[in-house]
C-alpha positions, 0 to 999 in steps of 0.5 A: 173269557173274563170279558165275556163273563163280565159283560154277561153279568152286566147284562143280567144286572142291567136287565134286573135294574130295568125291570125294577125301574120299569114297574109303575106303582099304583096305589090301591083303590080300596084298602082292606078293612082291618075290622078293628073298631079302633081308629089309629092315632094321627102322627104328630106334627110337632115334637111336643106332641110325641109323649101324647102320641106314645100313649095313644099308640100304646092304647091303640096296640092294646085295643087291637091286640084284645080285638084280635084275641077275641076274634081268635077265640071266637074262630076256635070255638 
C-alpha cells in the first residue's frame, strides 16, 4: 500500500514538473505604458557608477510617486 501511495505521489510530482517545463515563455510584444513622463535610469555597468545610480533611482521614485499621487487625486475629483 505504501508503494502505491509513493508511486502516485511521484506521478503527481512528475506531472507538475512536466507542466512547468513544457511551458514556453514568450516575451510580450508591447509593454504597457506606465504613463510616467519620467524615464527610468539605466543600470550601471561599473561599481564606481553606483552612488550616482542611487541618486537617480531616488529621484525617479520620487517623481513616479508624485505622478501617481497627482493621478489619484484627479481620479477622486
